[in-house]
mmCIF file of the N, C-alpha and C atoms, coordinates in Angstrom:
data_MODEL
# 
_entry.id   MODEL 
# 
loop_
_atom_site.group_PDB 
_atom_site.id 
_atom_site.type_symbol 
_atom_site.label_atom_id 
_atom_site.label_alt_id 
_atom_site.label_comp_id 
_atom_site.label_asym_id 
_atom_site.label_entity_id 
_atom_site.label_seq_id 
_atom_site.pdbx_PDB_ins_code 
_atom_site.Cartn_x 
_atom_site.Cartn_y 
_atom_site.Cartn_z 
_atom_site.occupancy 
_atom_site.B_iso_or_equiv 
_atom_site.pdbx_formal_charge 
_atom_site.auth_seq_id 
_atom_site.auth_comp_id 
_atom_site.auth_asym_id 
_atom_site.auth_atom_id 
_atom_site.pdbx_PDB_model_num 
ATOM 1   N N  . MET A 1 1  ? -40.904 2.949  -1.120  1.00 0.00 ? 1  MET A N  1 
ATOM 2   C CA . MET A 1 1  ? -39.462 3.020  -1.318  1.00 0.00 ? 1  MET A CA 1 
ATOM 3   C C  . MET A 1 1  ? -38.810 3.454  0.003   1.00 0.00 ? 1  MET A C  1 
ATOM 4   N N  . PRO A 1 2  ? -37.770 2.732  0.426   1.00 0.00 ? 2  PRO A N  1 
ATOM 5   C CA . PRO A 1 2  ? -37.139 3.093  1.698   1.00 0.00 ? 2  PRO A CA 1 
ATOM 6   C C  . PRO A 1 2  ? -36.372 4.404  1.582   1.00 0.00 ? 2  PRO A C  1 
ATOM 7   N N  . ALA A 1 3  ? -36.229 5.076  2.693   1.00 0.00 ? 3  ALA A N  1 
ATOM 8   C CA . ALA A 1 3  ? -35.435 6.304  2.742   1.00 0.00 ? 3  ALA A CA 1 
ATOM 9   C C  . ALA A 1 3  ? -33.960 5.937  2.647   1.00 0.00 ? 3  ALA A C  1 
ATOM 10  N N  . GLU A 1 4  ? -33.149 6.922  2.348   1.00 0.00 ? 4  GLU A N  1 
ATOM 11  C CA . GLU A 1 4  ? -31.718 6.684  2.228   1.00 0.00 ? 4  GLU A CA 1 
ATOM 12  C C  . GLU A 1 4  ? -30.963 7.745  2.998   1.00 0.00 ? 4  GLU A C  1 
ATOM 13  N N  . ILE A 1 5  ? -29.889 7.342  3.645   1.00 0.00 ? 5  ILE A N  1 
ATOM 14  C CA . ILE A 1 5  ? -29.018 8.291  4.329   1.00 0.00 ? 5  ILE A CA 1 
ATOM 15  C C  . ILE A 1 5  ? -27.633 8.178  3.720   1.00 0.00 ? 5  ILE A C  1 
ATOM 16  N N  . THR A 1 6  ? -26.867 9.240  3.833   1.00 0.00 ? 6  THR A N  1 
ATOM 17  C CA . THR A 1 6  ? -25.475 9.208  3.396   1.00 0.00 ? 6  THR A CA 1 
ATOM 18  C C  . THR A 1 6  ? -24.593 9.466  4.606   1.00 0.00 ? 6  THR A C  1 
ATOM 19  N N  . SER A 1 7  ? -23.409 8.928  4.540   1.00 0.00 ? 7  SER A N  1 
ATOM 20  C CA . SER A 1 7  ? -22.456 9.102  5.632   1.00 0.00 ? 7  SER A CA 1 
ATOM 21  C C  . SER A 1 7  ? -21.060 9.279  5.044   1.00 0.00 ? 7  SER A C  1 
ATOM 22  N N  . THR A 1 8  ? -20.302 10.189 5.605   1.00 0.00 ? 8  THR A N  1 
ATOM 23  C CA . THR A 1 8  ? -18.925 10.411 5.182   1.00 0.00 ? 8  THR A CA 1 
ATOM 24  C C  . THR A 1 8  ? -18.039 9.352  5.812   1.00 0.00 ? 8  THR A C  1 
ATOM 25  N N  . VAL A 1 9  ? -17.166 8.769  5.001   1.00 0.00 ? 9  VAL A N  1 
ATOM 26  C CA . VAL A 1 9  ? -16.216 7.771  5.491   1.00 0.00 ? 9  VAL A CA 1 
ATOM 27  C C  . VAL A 1 9  ? -14.880 8.475  5.676   1.00 0.00 ? 9  VAL A C  1 
ATOM 28  N N  . ARG A 1 10 ? -14.369 8.409  6.893   1.00 0.00 ? 10 ARG A N  1 
ATOM 29  C CA . ARG A 1 10 ? -13.079 9.017  7.215   1.00 0.00 ? 10 ARG A CA 1 
ATOM 30  C C  . ARG A 1 10 ? -12.118 7.920  7.636   1.00 0.00 ? 10 ARG A C  1 
ATOM 31  N N  . LEU A 1 11 ? -10.857 8.104  7.298   1.00 0.00 ? 11 LEU A N  1 
ATOM 32  C CA . LEU A 1 11 ? -9.832  7.123  7.589   1.00 0.00 ? 11 LEU A CA 1 
ATOM 33  C C  . LEU A 1 11 ? -8.739  7.797  8.400   1.00 0.00 ? 11 LEU A C  1 
ATOM 34  N N  . ALA A 1 12 ? -8.281  7.130  9.446   1.00 0.00 ? 12 ALA A N  1 
ATOM 35  C CA . ALA A 1 12 ? -7.167  7.628  10.246  1.00 0.00 ? 12 ALA A CA 1 
ATOM 36  C C  . ALA A 1 12 ? -6.136  6.509  10.367  1.00 0.00 ? 12 ALA A C  1 
ATOM 37  N N  . VAL A 1 13 ? -4.888  6.831  10.058  1.00 0.00 ? 13 VAL A N  1 
ATOM 38  C CA . VAL A 1 13 ? -3.803  5.859  10.118  1.00 0.00 ? 13 VAL A CA 1 
ATOM 39  C C  . VAL A 1 13 ? -2.788  6.339  11.144  1.00 0.00 ? 13 VAL A C  1 
ATOM 40  N N  . GLY A 1 14 ? -2.524  5.509  12.132  1.00 0.00 ? 14 GLY A N  1 
ATOM 41  C CA . GLY A 1 14 ? -1.528  5.846  13.154  1.00 0.00 ? 14 GLY A CA 1 
ATOM 42  C C  . GLY A 1 14 ? -0.118  5.664  12.617  1.00 0.00 ? 14 GLY A C  1 
ATOM 43  N N  . MET A 1 15 ? 0.718   6.659  12.816  1.00 0.00 ? 15 MET A N  1 
ATOM 44  C CA . MET A 1 15 ? 2.105   6.613  12.359  1.00 0.00 ? 15 MET A CA 1 
ATOM 45  C C  . MET A 1 15 ? 3.008   6.224  13.538  1.00 0.00 ? 15 MET A C  1 
ATOM 46  N N  . PRO A 1 16 ? 4.208   5.726  13.243  1.00 0.00 ? 16 PRO A N  1 
ATOM 47  C CA . PRO A 1 16 ? 5.111   5.294  14.311  1.00 0.00 ? 16 PRO A CA 1 
ATOM 48  C C  . PRO A 1 16 ? 5.442   6.382  15.333  1.00 0.00 ? 16 PRO A C  1 
ATOM 49  N N  . ASP A 1 17 ? 5.433   7.644  14.912  1.00 0.00 ? 17 ASP A N  1 
ATOM 50  C CA . ASP A 1 17 ? 5.758   8.728  15.848  1.00 0.00 ? 17 ASP A CA 1 
ATOM 51  C C  . ASP A 1 17 ? 4.569   9.142  16.710  1.00 0.00 ? 17 ASP A C  1 
ATOM 52  N N  . GLY A 1 18 ? 3.442   8.437  16.564  1.00 0.00 ? 18 GLY A N  1 
ATOM 53  C CA . GLY A 1 18 ? 2.259   8.741  17.361  1.00 0.00 ? 18 GLY A CA 1 
ATOM 54  C C  . GLY A 1 18 ? 1.283   9.689  16.681  1.00 0.00 ? 18 GLY A C  1 
ATOM 55  N N  . SER A 1 19 ? 1.681   10.291 15.578  1.00 0.00 ? 19 SER A N  1 
ATOM 56  C CA . SER A 1 19 ? 0.770   11.179 14.860  1.00 0.00 ? 19 SER A CA 1 
ATOM 57  C C  . SER A 1 19 ? -0.214  10.345 14.038  1.00 0.00 ? 19 SER A C  1 
ATOM 58  N N  . GLU A 1 20 ? -1.221  11.000 13.522  1.00 0.00 ? 20 GLU A N  1 
ATOM 59  C CA . GLU A 1 20 ? -2.200  10.334 12.675  1.00 0.00 ? 20 GLU A CA 1 
ATOM 60  C C  . GLU A 1 20 ? -2.304  11.048 11.339  1.00 0.00 ? 20 GLU A C  1 
ATOM 61  N N  . VAL A 1 21 ? -2.444  10.273 10.289  1.00 0.00 ? 21 VAL A N  1 
ATOM 62  C CA . VAL A 1 21 ? -2.745  10.814 8.974   1.00 0.00 ? 21 VAL A CA 1 
ATOM 63  C C  . VAL A 1 21 ? -4.223  10.551 8.751   1.00 0.00 ? 21 VAL A C  1 
ATOM 64  N N  . ARG A 1 22 ? -4.980  11.601 8.477   1.00 0.00 ? 22 ARG A N  1 
ATOM 65  C CA . ARG A 1 22 ? -6.430  11.479 8.311   1.00 0.00 ? 22 ARG A CA 1 
ATOM 66  C C  . ARG A 1 22 ? -6.837  11.894 6.908   1.00 0.00 ? 22 ARG A C  1 
ATOM 67  N N  . ALA A 1 23 ? -7.889  11.246 6.415   1.00 0.00 ? 23 ALA A N  1 
ATOM 68  C CA . ALA A 1 23 ? -8.407  11.593 5.093   1.00 0.00 ? 23 ALA A CA 1 
ATOM 69  C C  . ALA A 1 23 ? -9.886  11.268 5.028   1.00 0.00 ? 23 ALA A C  1 
ATOM 70  N N  . GLU A 1 24 ? -10.611 12.052 4.254   1.00 0.00 ? 24 GLU A N  1 
ATOM 71  C CA . GLU A 1 24 ? -11.985 11.710 3.928   1.00 0.00 ? 24 GLU A CA 1 
ATOM 72  C C  . GLU A 1 24 ? -11.945 10.880 2.668   1.00 0.00 ? 24 GLU A C  1 
ATOM 73  N N  . VAL A 1 25 ? -12.474 9.664  2.732   1.00 0.00 ? 25 VAL A N  1 
ATOM 74  C CA . VAL A 1 25 ? -12.403 8.734  1.613   1.00 0.00 ? 25 VAL A CA 1 
ATOM 75  C C  . VAL A 1 25 ? -13.553 8.966  0.646   1.00 0.00 ? 25 VAL A C  1 
ATOM 76  N N  . GLY A 1 26 ? -14.722 9.283  1.150   1.00 0.00 ? 26 GLY A N  1 
ATOM 77  C CA . GLY A 1 26 ? -15.879 9.494  0.296   1.00 0.00 ? 26 GLY A CA 1 
ATOM 78  C C  . GLY A 1 26 ? -17.171 9.333  1.071   1.00 0.00 ? 26 GLY A C  1 
ATOM 79  N N  . LEU A 1 27 ? -18.246 9.156  0.343   1.00 0.00 ? 27 LEU A N  1 
ATOM 80  C CA . LEU A 1 27 ? -19.573 9.005  0.941   1.00 0.00 ? 27 LEU A CA 1 
ATOM 81  C C  . LEU A 1 27 ? -20.135 7.631  0.626   1.00 0.00 ? 27 LEU A C  1 
ATOM 82  N N  . ILE A 1 28 ? -20.882 7.085  1.574   1.00 0.00 ? 28 ILE A N  1 
ATOM 83  C CA . ILE A 1 28 ? -21.649 5.878  1.304   1.00 0.00 ? 28 ILE A CA 1 
ATOM 84  C C  . ILE A 1 28 ? -23.120 6.210  1.512   1.00 0.00 ? 28 ILE A C  1 
ATOM 85  N N  . ALA A 1 29 ? -23.974 5.562  0.729   1.00 0.00 ? 29 ALA A N  1 
ATOM 86  C CA . ALA A 1 29 ? -25.422 5.740  0.843   1.00 0.00 ? 29 ALA A CA 1 
ATOM 87  C C  . ALA A 1 29 ? -26.005 4.427  1.354   1.00 0.00 ? 29 ALA A C  1 
ATOM 88  N N  . ILE A 1 30 ? -26.852 4.525  2.350   1.00 0.00 ? 30 ILE A N  1 
ATOM 89  C CA . ILE A 1 30 ? -27.444 3.355  3.005   1.00 0.00 ? 30 ILE A CA 1 
ATOM 90  C C  . ILE A 1 30 ? -28.958 3.510  3.033   1.00 0.00 ? 30 ILE A C  1 
ATOM 91  N N  . SER A 1 31 ? -29.652 2.441  2.683   1.00 0.00 ? 31 SER A N  1 
ATOM 92  C CA . SER A 1 31 ? -31.116 2.445  2.759   1.00 0.00 ? 31 SER A CA 1 
ATOM 93  C C  . SER A 1 31 ? -31.554 2.305  4.206   1.00 0.00 ? 31 SER A C  1 
ATOM 94  N N  . VAL A 1 32 ? -32.582 3.061  4.566   1.00 0.00 ? 32 VAL A N  1 
ATOM 95  C CA . VAL A 1 32 ? -33.175 2.949  5.897   1.00 0.00 ? 32 VAL A CA 1 
ATOM 96  C C  . VAL A 1 32 ? -34.529 2.271  5.726   1.00 0.00 ? 32 VAL A C  1 
ATOM 97  N N  . HIS A 1 33 ? -34.649 1.094  6.304   1.00 0.00 ? 33 HIS A N  1 
ATOM 98  C CA . HIS A 1 33 ? -35.875 0.309  6.223   1.00 0.00 ? 33 HIS A CA 1 
ATOM 99  C C  . HIS A 1 33 ? -36.750 0.601  7.433   1.00 0.00 ? 33 HIS A C  1 
ATOM 100 N N  . PRO A 1 34 ? -38.008 0.188  7.403   1.00 0.00 ? 34 PRO A N  1 
ATOM 101 C CA . PRO A 1 34 ? -38.888 0.435  8.556   1.00 0.00 ? 34 PRO A CA 1 
ATOM 102 C C  . PRO A 1 34 ? -38.320 -0.085 9.878   1.00 0.00 ? 34 PRO A C  1 
ATOM 103 N N  . ASP A 1 35 ? -37.542 -1.166 9.799   1.00 0.00 ? 35 ASP A N  1 
ATOM 104 C CA . ASP A 1 35 ? -36.965 -1.705 11.033  1.00 0.00 ? 35 ASP A CA 1 
ATOM 105 C C  . ASP A 1 35 ? -35.540 -1.217 11.286  1.00 0.00 ? 35 ASP A C  1 
ATOM 106 N N  . GLY A 1 36 ? -35.072 -0.255 10.510  1.00 0.00 ? 36 GLY A N  1 
ATOM 107 C CA . GLY A 1 36 ? -33.742 0.321  10.732  1.00 0.00 ? 36 GLY A CA 1 
ATOM 108 C C  . GLY A 1 36 ? -32.794 0.084  9.585   1.00 0.00 ? 36 GLY A C  1 
ATOM 109 N N  . VAL A 1 37 ? -31.522 0.192  9.869   1.00 0.00 ? 37 VAL A N  1 
ATOM 110 C CA . VAL A 1 37 ? -30.463 0.026  8.878   1.00 0.00 ? 37 VAL A CA 1 
ATOM 111 C C  . VAL A 1 37 ? -29.946 -1.405 8.965   1.00 0.00 ? 37 VAL A C  1 
ATOM 112 N N  . ASP A 1 38 ? -29.757 -2.035 7.808   1.00 0.00 ? 38 ASP A N  1 
ATOM 113 C CA . ASP A 1 38 ? -29.200 -3.386 7.753   1.00 0.00 ? 38 ASP A CA 1 
ATOM 114 C C  . ASP A 1 38 ? -27.677 -3.253 7.727   1.00 0.00 ? 38 ASP A C  1 
ATOM 115 N N  . ILE A 1 39 ? -27.014 -3.748 8.771   1.00 0.00 ? 39 ILE A N  1 
ATOM 116 C CA . ILE A 1 39 ? -25.566 -3.585 8.892   1.00 0.00 ? 39 ILE A CA 1 
ATOM 117 C C  . ILE A 1 39 ? -24.818 -4.240 7.728   1.00 0.00 ? 39 ILE A C  1 
ATOM 118 N N  . SER A 1 40 ? -25.389 -5.281 7.137   1.00 0.00 ? 40 SER A N  1 
ATOM 119 C CA . SER A 1 40 ? -24.721 -5.905 5.987   1.00 0.00 ? 40 SER A CA 1 
ATOM 120 C C  . SER A 1 40 ? -24.684 -4.944 4.804   1.00 0.00 ? 40 SER A C  1 
ATOM 121 N N  . GLU A 1 41 ? -25.685 -4.082 4.669   1.00 0.00 ? 41 GLU A N  1 
ATOM 122 C CA . GLU A 1 41 ? -25.662 -3.069 3.611   1.00 0.00 ? 41 GLU A CA 1 
ATOM 123 C C  . GLU A 1 41 ? -24.577 -2.028 3.873   1.00 0.00 ? 41 GLU A C  1 
ATOM 124 N N  . VAL A 1 42 ? -24.377 -1.702 5.138   1.00 0.00 ? 42 VAL A N  1 
ATOM 125 C CA . VAL A 1 42 ? -23.307 -0.763 5.494   1.00 0.00 ? 42 VAL A CA 1 
ATOM 126 C C  . VAL A 1 42 ? -21.960 -1.380 5.132   1.00 0.00 ? 42 VAL A C  1 
ATOM 127 N N  . HIS A 1 43 ? -21.756 -2.636 5.495   1.00 0.00 ? 43 HIS A N  1 
ATOM 128 C CA . HIS A 1 43 ? -20.492 -3.316 5.181   1.00 0.00 ? 43 HIS A CA 1 
ATOM 129 C C  . HIS A 1 43 ? -20.260 -3.387 3.672   1.00 0.00 ? 43 HIS A C  1 
ATOM 130 N N  . ARG A 1 44 ? -21.304 -3.694 2.919   1.00 0.00 ? 44 ARG A N  1 
ATOM 131 C CA . ARG A 1 44 ? -21.179 -3.779 1.459   1.00 0.00 ? 44 ARG A CA 1 
ATOM 132 C C  . ARG A 1 44 ? -20.791 -2.422 0.877   1.00 0.00 ? 44 ARG A C  1 
ATOM 133 N N  . ALA A 1 45 ? -21.501 -1.374 1.276   1.00 0.00 ? 45 ALA A N  1 
ATOM 134 C CA . ALA A 1 45 ? -21.226 -0.032 0.756   1.00 0.00 ? 45 ALA A CA 1 
ATOM 135 C C  . ALA A 1 45 ? -19.821 0.424  1.136   1.00 0.00 ? 45 ALA A C  1 
ATOM 136 N N  . LEU A 1 46 ? -19.419 0.150  2.364   1.00 0.00 ? 46 LEU A N  1 
ATOM 137 C CA . LEU A 1 46 ? -18.083 0.525  2.815   1.00 0.00 ? 46 LEU A CA 1 
ATOM 138 C C  . LEU A 1 46 ? -17.020 -0.243 2.035   1.00 0.00 ? 46 LEU A C  1 
ATOM 139 N N  . GLY A 1 47 ? -17.234 -1.541 1.842   1.00 0.00 ? 47 GLY A N  1 
ATOM 140 C CA . GLY A 1 47 ? -16.287 -2.346 1.076   1.00 0.00 ? 47 GLY A CA 1 
ATOM 141 C C  . GLY A 1 47 ? -16.134 -1.855 -0.347  1.00 0.00 ? 47 GLY A C  1 
ATOM 142 N N  . GLU A 1 48 ? -17.253 -1.544 -0.998  1.00 0.00 ? 48 GLU A N  1 
ATOM 143 C CA . GLU A 1 48 ? -17.197 -1.049 -2.372  1.00 0.00 ? 48 GLU A CA 1 
ATOM 144 C C  . GLU A 1 48 ? -16.460 0.279  -2.455  1.00 0.00 ? 48 GLU A C  1 
ATOM 145 N N  . LEU A 1 49 ? -16.708 1.162  -1.501  1.00 0.00 ? 49 LEU A N  1 
ATOM 146 C CA . LEU A 1 49 ? -16.031 2.454  -1.489  1.00 0.00 ? 49 LEU A CA 1 
ATOM 147 C C  . LEU A 1 49 ? -14.529 2.272  -1.301  1.00 0.00 ? 49 LEU A C  1 
ATOM 148 N N  . LEU A 1 50 ? -14.133 1.404  -0.380  1.00 0.00 ? 50 LEU A N  1 
ATOM 149 C CA . LEU A 1 50 ? -12.708 1.199  -0.127  1.00 0.00 ? 50 LEU A CA 1 
ATOM 150 C C  . LEU A 1 50 ? -12.007 0.553  -1.324  1.00 0.00 ? 50 LEU A C  1 
ATOM 151 N N  . ILE A 1 51 ? -12.695 -0.352 -2.010  1.00 0.00 ? 51 ILE A N  1 
ATOM 152 C CA . ILE A 1 51 ? -12.120 -0.951 -3.226  1.00 0.00 ? 51 ILE A CA 1 
ATOM 153 C C  . ILE A 1 51 ? -11.908 0.127  -4.284  1.00 0.00 ? 51 ILE A C  1 
ATOM 154 N N  . ASP A 1 52 ? -12.921 0.953  -4.517  1.00 0.00 ? 52 ASP A N  1 
ATOM 155 C CA . ASP A 1 52 ? -12.804 2.026  -5.514  1.00 0.00 ? 52 ASP A CA 1 
ATOM 156 C C  . ASP A 1 52 ? -11.704 3.011  -5.132  1.00 0.00 ? 52 ASP A C  1 
ATOM 157 N N  . ALA A 1 53 ? -11.621 3.366  -3.844  1.00 0.00 ? 53 ALA A N  1 
ATOM 158 C CA . ALA A 1 53 ? -10.589 4.297  -3.388  1.00 0.00 ? 53 ALA A CA 1 
ATOM 159 C C  . ALA A 1 53 ? -9.204  3.689  -3.572  1.00 0.00 ? 53 ALA A C  1 
ATOM 160 N N  . GLY A 1 54 ? -9.071  2.403  -3.286  1.00 0.00 ? 54 GLY A N  1 
ATOM 161 C CA . GLY A 1 54 ? -7.786  1.724  -3.464  1.00 0.00 ? 54 GLY A CA 1 
ATOM 162 C C  . GLY A 1 54 ? -7.357  1.697  -4.917  1.00 0.00 ? 54 GLY A C  1 
ATOM 163 N N  . ARG A 1 55 ? -8.293  1.411  -5.809  1.00 0.00 ? 55 ARG A N  1 
ATOM 164 C CA . ARG A 1 55 ? -7.967  1.416  -7.241  1.00 0.00 ? 55 ARG A CA 1 
ATOM 165 C C  . ARG A 1 55 ? -7.504  2.799  -7.681  1.00 0.00 ? 55 ARG A C  1 
ATOM 166 N N  . TYR A 1 56 ? -8.207  3.811  -7.217  1.00 0.00 ? 56 TYR A N  1 
ATOM 167 C CA . TYR A 1 56 ? -7.837  5.183  -7.570  1.00 0.00 ? 56 TYR A CA 1 
ATOM 168 C C  . TYR A 1 56 ? -6.419  5.491  -7.073  1.00 0.00 ? 56 TYR A C  1 
ATOM 169 N N  . MET A 1 57 ? -6.139  5.110  -5.823  1.00 0.00 ? 57 MET A N  1 
ATOM 170 C CA . MET A 1 57 ? -4.825  5.407  -5.253  1.00 0.00 ? 57 MET A CA 1 
ATOM 171 C C  . MET A 1 57 ? -3.720  4.676  -6.002  1.00 0.00 ? 57 MET A C  1 
ATOM 172 N N  . VAL A 1 58 ? -3.938  3.421  -6.355  1.00 0.00 ? 58 VAL A N  1 
ATOM 173 C CA . VAL A 1 58 ? -2.928  2.653  -7.083  1.00 0.00 ? 58 VAL A CA 1 
ATOM 174 C C  . VAL A 1 58 ? -2.700  3.242  -8.463  1.00 0.00 ? 58 VAL A C  1 
ATOM 175 N N  . ASN A 1 59 ? -3.780  3.609  -9.145  1.00 0.00 ? 59 ASN A N  1 
ATOM 176 C CA . ASN A 1 59 ? -3.660  4.127  -10.506 1.00 0.00 ? 59 ASN A CA 1 
ATOM 177 C C  . ASN A 1 59 ? -3.115  5.544  -10.568 1.00 0.00 ? 59 ASN A C  1 
ATOM 178 N N  . SER A 1 60 ? -3.212  6.299  -9.487  1.00 0.00 ? 60 SER A N  1 
ATOM 179 C CA . SER A 1 60 ? -2.727  7.676  -9.514  1.00 0.00 ? 60 SER A CA 1 
ATOM 180 C C  . SER A 1 60 ? -1.392  7.832  -8.787  1.00 0.00 ? 60 SER A C  1 
ATOM 181 N N  . ALA A 1 61 ? -0.825  6.723  -8.309  1.00 0.00 ? 61 ALA A N  1 
ATOM 182 C CA . ALA A 1 61 ? 0.467   6.796  -7.619  1.00 0.00 ? 61 ALA A CA 1 
ATOM 183 C C  . ALA A 1 61 ? 1.549   7.166  -8.617  1.00 0.00 ? 61 ALA A C  1 
ATOM 184 N N  . PRO A 1 62 ? 2.483   7.993  -8.204  1.00 0.00 ? 62 PRO A N  1 
ATOM 185 C CA . PRO A 1 62 ? 3.568   8.347  -9.118  1.00 0.00 ? 62 PRO A CA 1 
ATOM 186 C C  . PRO A 1 62 ? 4.406   7.119  -9.459  1.00 0.00 ? 62 PRO A C  1 
ATOM 187 N N  . THR A 1 63 ? 4.870   7.069  -10.697 1.00 0.00 ? 63 THR A N  1 
ATOM 188 C CA . THR A 1 63 ? 5.727   5.968  -11.124 1.00 0.00 ? 63 THR A CA 1 
ATOM 189 C C  . THR A 1 63 ? 7.131   6.251  -10.648 1.00 0.00 ? 63 THR A C  1 
ATOM 190 N N  . PRO A 1 64 ? 7.715   5.311  -9.903  1.00 0.00 ? 64 PRO A N  1 
ATOM 191 C CA . PRO A 1 64 ? 9.077   5.571  -9.404  1.00 0.00 ? 64 PRO A CA 1 
ATOM 192 C C  . PRO A 1 64 ? 10.079  5.608  -10.552 1.00 0.00 ? 64 PRO A C  1 
ATOM 193 N N  . GLY A 1 65 ? 11.010  6.516  -10.455 1.00 0.00 ? 65 GLY A N  1 
ATOM 194 C CA . GLY A 1 65 ? 12.064  6.614  -11.457 1.00 0.00 ? 65 GLY A CA 1 
ATOM 195 C C  . GLY A 1 65 ? 13.194  5.654  -11.116 1.00 0.00 ? 65 GLY A C  1 
ATOM 196 N N  . PRO A 1 66 ? 14.210  5.635  -11.936 1.00 0.00 ? 66 PRO A N  1 
ATOM 197 C CA . PRO A 1 66 ? 15.347  4.758  -11.650 1.00 0.00 ? 66 PRO A CA 1 
ATOM 198 C C  . PRO A 1 66 ? 16.048  5.202  -10.373 1.00 0.00 ? 66 PRO A C  1 
ATOM 199 N N  . ALA A 1 67 ? 16.555  4.246  -9.635  1.00 0.00 ? 67 ALA A N  1 
ATOM 200 C CA . ALA A 1 67 ? 17.272  4.565  -8.403  1.00 0.00 ? 67 ALA A CA 1 
ATOM 201 C C  . ALA A 1 67 ? 18.575  5.272  -8.749  1.00 0.00 ? 67 ALA A C  1 
ATOM 202 N N  . PRO A 1 68 ? 18.877  6.349  -8.024  1.00 0.00 ? 68 PRO A N  1 
ATOM 203 C CA . PRO A 1 68 ? 20.137  7.042  -8.324  1.00 0.00 ? 68 PRO A CA 1 
ATOM 204 C C  . PRO A 1 68 ? 21.321  6.174  -7.902  1.00 0.00 ? 68 PRO A C  1 
ATOM 205 N N  . GLN A 1 69 ? 22.401  6.264  -8.668  1.00 0.00 ? 69 GLN A N  1 
ATOM 206 C CA . GLN A 1 69 ? 23.600  5.516  -8.322  1.00 0.00 ? 69 GLN A CA 1 
ATOM 207 C C  . GLN A 1 69 ? 24.397  6.337  -7.330  1.00 0.00 ? 69 GLN A C  1 
ATOM 208 N N  . GLY A 1 70 ? 24.810  5.683  -6.256  1.00 0.00 ? 70 GLY A N  1 
ATOM 209 C CA . GLY A 1 70 ? 25.622  6.350  -5.244  1.00 0.00 ? 70 GLY A CA 1 
ATOM 210 C C  . GLY A 1 70 ? 27.086  6.278  -5.612  1.00 0.00 ? 70 GLY A C  1 
ATOM 211 N N  . GLU A 1 71 ? 27.902  6.961  -4.841  1.00 0.00 ? 71 GLU A N  1 
ATOM 212 C CA . GLU A 1 71 ? 29.339  6.918  -5.083  1.00 0.00 ? 71 GLU A CA 1 
ATOM 213 C C  . GLU A 1 71 ? 29.837  5.508  -4.842  1.00 0.00 ? 71 GLU A C  1 
ATOM 214 N N  . GLY A 1 72 ? 30.786  5.093  -5.616  1.00 0.00 ? 72 GLY A N  1 
ATOM 215 C CA . GLY A 1 72 ? 31.337  3.762  -5.469  1.00 0.00 ? 72 GLY A CA 1 
ATOM 216 C C  . GLY A 1 72 ? 30.576  2.735  -6.282  1.00 0.00 ? 72 GLY A C  1 
ATOM 217 N N  . GLU A 1 73 ? 29.442  3.100  -6.855  1.00 0.00 ? 73 GLU A N  1 
ATOM 218 C CA . GLU A 1 73 ? 28.694  2.194  -7.698  1.00 0.00 ? 73 GLU A CA 1 
ATOM 219 C C  . GLU A 1 73 ? 28.928  2.571  -9.135  1.00 0.00 ? 73 GLU A C  1 
ATOM 220 N N  . SER A 1 74 ? 28.905  1.603  -9.971  1.00 0.00 ? 74 SER A N  1 
ATOM 221 C CA . SER A 1 74 ? 29.070  1.916  -11.388 1.00 0.00 ? 74 SER A CA 1 
ATOM 222 C C  . SER A 1 74 ? 28.098  1.115  -12.191 1.00 0.00 ? 74 SER A C  1 
ATOM 223 N N  . GLY A 1 75 ? 27.657  1.698  -13.275 1.00 0.00 ? 75 GLY A N  1 
ATOM 224 C CA . GLY A 1 75 ? 26.802  0.982  -14.198 1.00 0.00 ? 75 GLY A CA 1 
ATOM 225 C C  . GLY A 1 75 ? 27.683  0.107  -15.085 1.00 0.00 ? 75 GLY A C  1 
ATOM 226 N N  . SER A 1 76 ? 27.074  -0.691 -15.907 1.00 0.00 ? 76 SER A N  1 
ATOM 227 C CA . SER A 1 76 ? 27.877  -1.531 -16.803 1.00 0.00 ? 76 SER A CA 1 
ATOM 228 C C  . SER A 1 76 ? 28.539  -0.640 -17.841 1.00 0.00 ? 76 SER A C  1 
ATOM 229 N N  . GLN A 1 77 ? 29.803  -0.771 -17.957 1.00 0.00 ? 77 GLN A N  1 
ATOM 230 C CA . GLN A 1 77 ? 30.563  0.002  -18.934 1.00 0.00 ? 77 GLN A CA 1 
ATOM 231 C C  . GLN A 1 77 ? 31.231  -0.991 -19.853 1.00 0.00 ? 77 GLN A C  1 
ATOM 232 N N  . GLY A 1 78 ? 30.843  -0.918 -21.051 1.00 0.00 ? 78 GLY A N  1 
ATOM 233 C CA . GLY A 1 78 ? 31.339  -1.941 -21.774 1.00 0.00 ? 78 GLY A CA 1 
ATOM 234 C C  . GLY A 1 78 ? 31.865  -2.104 -22.989 1.00 0.00 ? 78 GLY A C  1 
# 
């Protein structure tokens, strides 16, 4: 049975002001074969983690409320 290693996946997003937003997304586990690590396995594990993280983020996003009406706007009055 091949050995397995785990690696933390970190994400950094550059913002327009030059700052970065960083987050730890999770861990991926990769099999280590006698001839090394198969990069396609790394890509697969990373892709699966990012898909799962994206689903979590979409499902846990706050539901936007109704837009507030500004002055000069009116709702239907009828």
